[in-house]
Structure formats: structure tokens, C-alpha cells
C-alpha positions in Angstrom: 0.5 0.7 34.8 -2.9 0.4 33.3 -5.9 -0.2 35.4 -8.2 -3.1 34.8 -11.0 -0.7 33.8 -8.8 0.9 31.1 -7.7 -2.4 29.7 -11.3 -3.6 29.5 -12.2 -0.4 27.6 -9.4 -0.9 25.1 -10.5 -4.5 24.5 -14.1 -3.6 24.0 -13.2 -0.6 21.6 -10.4 -2.2 19.5 -11.4 -5.8 19.6 -13.9 -5.6 16.6 -11.4 -3.4 14.7 -8.8 -6.2 14.7 -10.9 -8.1 12.2 -10.5 -5.3 9.7 -9.1 -6.7 6.4 -6.7 -3.8 6.1 -4.9 -5.0 9.2 -4.1 -8.4 7.6 -1.7 -6.7 5.1 1.9 -7.0 6.0 3.5 -3.8 5.0 6.8 -2.2 6.1 8.5 1.2 6.1 9.7 1.9 2.5 6.9 -0.1 0.8 4.9 1.6 -1.9 1.2 1.1 -0.9 -2.2 1.9 -2.1 -4.5 2.8 0.9 -8.2 2.5 0.2 -10.1 4.8 2.5 -13.9 5.3 2.9 -14.8 9.0 2.4 -18.2 10.4 3.4 -19.3 13.4 1.4 -22.1 15.4 3.1 -24.4 16.8 0.4 -26.8 19.8 1.0 -27.7 20.5 -2.6 -26.6 19.0 -5.8 -25.0 22.2 -7.0 -22.1 22.4 -4.5 -20.7 18.8 -4.5 -17.7 17.4 -6.3 -17.9 15.4 -9.6 -17.1 12.1 -7.9 -19.9 12.7 -5.4 -22.3 13.5 -8.2 -21.4 10.2 -9.9 -21.9 8.3 -6.7 -25.3 10.0 -6.2 -26.3 9.0 -9.7 -25.3 5.4 -9.0 -27.3 5.2 -5.8 -30.4 6.7 -7.4 -29.7 10.4 -6.7 -31.5 12.7 -4.3 -30.6 14.1 -0.9 -30.6 10.9 1.0 -27.7 11.9 3.2 -24.0 11.5 3.1 -22.5 9.8 0.0 -19.8 7.2 0.6 -17.0 6.4 -1.7 -13.6 4.8 -1.7 -10.6 7.1 -2.2 -7.2 5.6 -3.1 -3.9 7.2 -1.9 -0.7 5.7 -3.3 2.7 6.5 -1.8 5.7 5.4 0.2 5.3 4.4 3.8 7.8 6.7 5.6 7.0 5.8 9.2 5.1 3.3 11.3 4.6 4.1 15.0 3.5 2.3 18.1 3.5 -1.2 16.6 0.2 -3.0 17.0 -1.2 -1.2 20.0 -4.5 0.8 19.8 -2.8 4.1 19.1 -0.7 2.8 16.1 -0.4 4.8 13.0 1.5 5.0 9.8 2.5 7.8 7.5 2.3 7.7 3.7 4.0 10.3 1.4 3.5 10.9 -2.3 4.6 13.5 -4.8 1.4 15.1 -6.2 0.9 17.3 -9.2 3.3 20.1 -9.6 6.0 18.4 -7.5 4.1 19.1 -4.3 4.6 16.5 -1.6 1.5 15.2 0.3 1.7 13.2 3.5 -1.2 11.5 5.2 -1.1 10.0 8.7 -3.5 7.0 9.0 -4.6 5.4 12.3 -3.9 1.7 11.9 -7.2 0.7 13.6 -9.4 3.2 11.7 -12.8 1.7 10.5 -12.5 3.9 7.4 -9.6 1.9 6.1 -10.9 -0.7 3.7 -7.8 -2.1 2.2 -4.0 -1.6 2.0 -2.3 -3.0 -1.1 1.5 -3.4 -1.3 2.6 -2.3 -4.8 6.4 -2.7 -4.4 8.9 -3.4 -1.7 12.3 -1.7 -2.2 15.3 -2.5 0.0 15.4 0.1 2.8 18.0 0.4 5.6 16.2 2.8 7.9 13.2 2.5 10.3 12.0 6.0 9.5 12.4 7.6 6.0 12.1 11.3 7.0 15.1 12.1 4.9 12.8 11.9 1.9 11.3 15.2 3.0 14.5 17.0 2.0 14.6 15.6 -1.5 13.2 17.4 -4.5 12.0 16.2 -7.9 12.9 12.7 -9.1 15.2 12.1 -6.1 12.1 12.4 -3.9 10.3 9.8 -6.0 13.1 7.3 -6.4 13.7 5.3 -3.3 15.5 2.3 -4.7 14.9 -0.7 -6.8 11.4 -1.9 -6.0 10.4 -5.5 -6.3 6.9 -5.9 -7.5 4.8 -7.7 -5.0 2.2 -10.2 -6.2 -1.0 -10.1 -4.4 -1.7 -13.4 -2.6 -4.7 -15.1 -4.1 -7.4 -16.7 -2.0 -6.3 -20.3 -1.4 -9.1 -22.6 -2.5 -9.3 -26.1 -1.0 -10.5 -28.8 -3.4 -13.8 -30.3 -2.4 -12.3 -33.8 -2.3 -10.0 -32.7 0.5 -13.0 -31.4 2.4 -14.8 -34.6 2.1 -11.8 -36.6 3.4 -11.7 -34.7 6.6 -15.3 -35.5 7.5 
């Protein structure tokens, strides 16, 4: 049982995060997704930073103004979702990187650093967790099944005549 104080804390902490646009995406295990995550790069001198951070510095006007923020995209297969929609919910994304090395990232669902989650394709999957993909090598690890390309829903616009009729 959870105390009233604990439930109030959870509501105050995770209430604002529920409005995150990344949470509005309906994705399932097996989907190929693009996760857009905000990355903060701390810069001390211009010599020892990455090329992308240098480009971001040039866009913002340069100088050591503090941390540089940029969006990093990670595309892969969702192999697990845990804890539903509760505050501790997370999902795991796996991709095959250069050289055939597999990379897995675990994202908290309510993280403020997640900016957007795009569903690229939705293959037919018969499992709730796809941990068996860890044992596959090469093309077998990449191929999950026939994916159906998912069209991104466009913002529905209401004609102005309909708005005028409701007044």
C-alpha cells in the first residue's frame, strides 16, 4: 500500500511530464522507432569537444556560454516495455551499429530529455519481450519480420467555417 504522502509526491513529480509529446506516441514491442533525445554537452574549451558540439556552438554564436544542447536520434527495435504507464516505466531499444556491434539503450518513459518518438515500421510480433534477438548475429539480428511502414499522423486542421458554426 502506498501512503497518501507518497502518492501526492508522485502526482507532483510526474504530473507535468505526462504532457510530454513523446508520451503521445503509441508504440509497441517490435516496432522500429526513432527516439529523439536532448543531449547536453558540457564544454570547457573549444579544443576538446565533438564536431557536432562545435557546429551547435557556431549556430548559437560560439563562446563558452555553458552546456550545448542538441537532439540525438537513436533508431532501433523496441525489444521490451516495462511497468506500463506508471512513473517507473521504461522501454529498451536495440540497434545494430557499425561493425555488427549491437547497442541497447534503456529509456525512462517519463524522461524530460525525450523530445519525440517516431514509429518507422510495425512488424508482426508474437512475443511481449524480444530478448531472443540478442542471440542473433548479422542479418538475422536485423531482420525481425515484414514491417509495415507507418504513416505519421498529420495535425488535423478544422476548417474555419466549422469553428464559426459552433459559436
